[in-house]
Backbone as JSON Lines, residues from 0, in Angstrom:
{"i":0,"aa":"M","n":[131.03,-3.99,90.36],"ca":[130.62,-2.82,89.55],"c":[129.79,-1.98,90.27]}
{"i":1,"aa":"V","n":[130.08,-0.68,90.2],"ca":[129.29,0.34,90.83],"c":[128.16,0.67,90.0]}
{"i":2,"aa":"E","n":[126.88,0.66,90.38],"ca":[125.71,1.07,89.66],"c":[125.43,2.57,89.76]}
{"i":3,"aa":"K","n":[124.9,3.22,88.99],"ca":[124.56,4.64,88.94],"c":[123.26,4.74,89.6]}
{"i":4,"aa":"Y","n":[122.99,5.98,90.26],"ca":[121.76,6.34,90.92],"c":[120.86,6.7,89.78]}
{"i":5,"aa":"L","n":[119.49,6.58,89.95],"ca":[118.59,6.85,89.13],"c":[118.71,8.29,88.43]}
{"i":6,"aa":"Y","n":[119.01,9.26,89.31],"ca":[119.11,10.61,88.96],"c":[120.28,10.88,87.85]}
{"i":7,"aa":"E","n":[121.24,10.1,88.14],"ca":[122.33,10.1,87.21],"c":[122.13,9.55,85.82]}
{"i":8,"aa":"T","n":[121.26,8.49,85.92],"ca":[120.88,7.88,84.62],"c":[119.91,8.86,83.86]}
{"i":9,"aa":"L","n":[119.04,9.63,84.64],"ca":[118.09,10.43,83.89],"c":[118.8,11.44,83.35]}
{"i":10,"aa":"V","n":[119.76,12.1,84.02],"ca":[120.63,13.33,83.47],"c":[121.29,12.88,82.22]}
{"i":11,"aa":"E","n":[121.9,11.59,82.27],"ca":[122.59,11.13,81.08],"c":[121.7,10.92,79.8]}
{"i":12,"aa":"E","n":[120.44,10.54,80.15],"ca":[119.53,10.13,79.1],"c":[118.92,11.38,78.52]}
{"i":13,"aa":"F","n":[118.47,12.33,79.42],"ca":[117.63,13.42,78.94],"c":[118.35,14.7,79.16]}
{"i":14,"aa":"G","n":[119.41,14.83,79.77],"ca":[120.11,16.18,80.13],"c":[119.38,17.01,81.11]}
{"i":15,"aa":"R","n":[120.11,17.9,81.69],"ca":[119.61,18.81,82.66],"c":[118.48,19.79,82.03]}
{"i":16,"aa":"R","n":[118.68,20.31,80.82],"ca":[117.82,21.31,80.31],"c":[116.57,20.5,79.95]}
{"i":17,"aa":"S","n":[116.56,19.34,79.47],"ca":[115.22,18.71,79.18],"c":[114.46,18.44,80.48]}
{"i":18,"aa":"L","n":[115.17,18.03,81.65],"ca":[114.58,17.79,82.82],"c":[113.99,19.19,83.35]}
{"i":19,"aa":"A","n":[114.69,20.23,83.25],"ca":[114.32,21.58,83.81],"c":[112.99,22.02,82.96]}
{"i":20,"aa":"K","n":[112.81,21.6,81.79],"ca":[111.63,22.06,81.03],"c":[110.31,21.31,81.45]}
{"i":21,"aa":"I","n":[110.43,20.31,82.29],"ca":[109.23,19.53,82.75],"c":[108.48,20.32,83.69]}
{"i":22,"aa":"A","n":[107.2,20.49,83.34],"ca":[106.33,21.47,84.25],"c":[105.8,20.5,85.37]}
{"i":23,"aa":"I","n":[105.81,21.21,86.57],"ca":[105.08,20.45,87.64],"c":[103.5,20.73,87.56]}
{"i":24,"aa":"P","n":[102.72,19.69,87.56],"ca":[101.28,19.98,87.41],"c":[100.66,20.67,88.53]}
{"i":25,"aa":"T","n":[99.79,21.58,88.24],"ca":[99.09,22.35,89.34],"c":[98.45,21.47,90.34]}
{"i":26,"aa":"C","n":[97.99,20.31,89.87],"ca":[97.16,19.55,90.87],"c":[98.16,18.98,91.98]}
{"i":27,"aa":"L","n":[99.47,18.87,91.66],"ca":[100.37,18.5,92.61],"c":[100.66,19.67,93.5]}
{"i":28,"aa":"K","n":[100.86,20.81,92.87],"ca":[101.23,21.98,93.7],"c":[100.08,22.4,94.66]}
{"i":29,"aa":"D","n":[98.89,22.21,94.13],"ca":[97.68,22.49,94.86],"c":[97.49,21.65,96.2]}
{"i":30,"aa":"N","n":[98.04,20.49,96.13],"ca":[97.92,19.6,97.26],"c":[98.98,19.85,98.34]}
{"i":31,"aa":"L","n":[99.89,20.77,98.14],"ca":[100.87,21.14,99.22],"c":[100.46,22.34,99.92]}
{"i":32,"aa":"N","n":[101.04,22.42,101.09],"ca":[100.85,23.67,101.9],"c":[101.15,24.97,101.16]}
{"i":33,"aa":"P","n":[100.11,25.88,100.98],"ca":[100.43,27.03,100.27],"c":[101.23,28.09,100.95]}
{"i":34,"aa":"R","n":[101.53,27.98,102.25],"ca":[102.31,28.85,102.96],"c":[103.78,28.69,102.62]}
{"i":35,"aa":"Y","n":[104.24,27.5,102.0],"ca":[105.67,27.22,101.7],"c":[105.77,27.11,100.25]}
{"i":36,"aa":"E","n":[106.87,27.72,99.64],"ca":[107.21,27.5,98.33],"c":[108.1,26.31,98.16]}
{"i":37,"aa":"L","n":[108.01,25.71,96.99],"ca":[108.83,24.47,96.72],"c":[110.27,25.06,96.62]}
{"i":38,"aa":"R","n":[111.08,24.37,97.25],"ca":[112.54,24.56,97.17],"c":[113.1,24.02,95.82]}
{"i":39,"aa":"P","n":[114.14,24.47,95.45],"ca":[114.94,24.09,94.23],"c":[115.08,22.45,94.23]}
{"i":40,"aa":"Y","n":[115.59,21.92,95.21],"ca":[115.76,20.5,95.25],"c":[114.48,19.77,95.14]}
{"i":41,"aa":"Q","n":[113.41,20.34,95.75],"ca":[112.2,19.63,95.71],"c":[111.58,19.65,94.22]}
{"i":42,"aa":"I","n":[111.68,20.81,93.51],"ca":[111.32,21.04,92.24],"c":[112.14,19.94,91.37]}
{"i":43,"aa":"D","n":[113.36,19.92,91.47],"ca":[114.33,18.84,90.68],"c":[113.73,17.51,90.98]}
{"i":44,"aa":"A","n":[113.38,17.1,92.14],"ca":[112.9,15.75,92.5],"c":[111.47,15.56,91.83]}
{"i":45,"aa":"F","n":[110.64,16.49,91.77],"ca":[109.37,16.25,91.19],"c":[109.69,16.11,89.59]}
{"i":46,"aa":"Q","n":[110.51,16.86,89.01],"ca":[110.8,16.79,87.6],"c":[111.39,15.57,87.32]}
{"i":47,"aa":"R","n":[112.18,15.05,88.11],"ca":[112.89,13.64,87.76],"c":[111.91,12.55,87.98]}
{"i":48,"aa":"F","n":[111.03,12.7,88.99],"ca":[110.02,11.6,89.05],"c":[109.05,11.66,87.92]}
{"i":49,"aa":"I","n":[108.55,12.77,87.47],"ca":[107.86,12.86,86.38],"c":[108.4,12.28,84.99]}
{"i":50,"aa":"C","n":[109.66,12.61,84.84],"ca":[110.4,12.07,83.75],"c":[110.44,10.61,83.73]}
{"i":51,"aa":"Y","n":[110.78,10.0,85.07],"ca":[110.91,8.61,85.15],"c":[109.61,7.92,84.95]}
{"i":52,"aa":"Y","n":[108.4,8.47,85.48],"ca":[107.22,7.96,85.35],"c":[106.61,7.9,83.94]}
{"i":53,"aa":"E","n":[106.83,8.97,83.22],"ca":[106.33,9.08,81.76],"c":[107.01,8.48,80.74]}
{"i":54,"aa":"N","n":[108.29,7.98,80.99],"ca":[109.13,7.28,80.13],"c":[109.4,5.87,80.4]}
{"i":55,"aa":"D","n":[109.81,5.08,79.38],"ca":[110.12,3.68,79.59],"c":[111.6,3.53,79.6]}
{"i":56,"aa":"F","n":[112.02,2.81,80.52],"ca":[113.5,2.43,80.67],"c":[113.58,0.99,80.68]}
{"i":57,"aa":"E","n":[114.69,0.44,80.2],"ca":[114.87,-1.06,80.21],"c":[115.06,-1.49,81.74]}
{"i":58,"aa":"F","n":[115.45,-0.74,82.59],"ca":[115.55,-1.28,83.99],"c":[114.23,-0.98,84.9]}
{"i":59,"aa":"K","n":[113.34,-0.27,84.35],"ca":[112.23,0.21,85.04],"c":[111.34,-0.92,85.83]}
{"i":60,"aa":"N","n":[111.23,-1.97,85.36],"ca":[110.54,-3.11,86.04],"c":[111.31,-4.06,86.8]}
{"i":61,"aa":"S","n":[112.67,-3.86,86.94],"ca":[113.57,-4.64,87.49],"c":[113.63,-4.37,88.88]}
{"i":62,"aa":"P","n":[113.72,-5.36,89.83],"ca":[113.93,-5.1,91.37],"c":[115.18,-4.28,91.66]}
{"i":63,"aa":"L","n":[115.14,-3.53,92.73],"ca":[116.28,-2.69,92.98],"c":[117.21,-3.44,93.87]}
{"i":64,"aa":"C","n":[116.83,-4.65,94.37],"ca":[117.76,-5.42,95.34],"c":[118.83,-6.11,94.58]}
């Protein structure tokens, strides 16, 4: 059986619009090099991480192997 990637599970669970509404904390942005803007894929990755970190999932504590 082919398992889904985490980002696929998050999109199914919350939807793209809900993920897009997650704000990236300024403390995170302030620790990055100010000469470079975040790229869209980096923003997506931060939003997905925050969503995963702040929510409970049944598979969250299971090993990935």
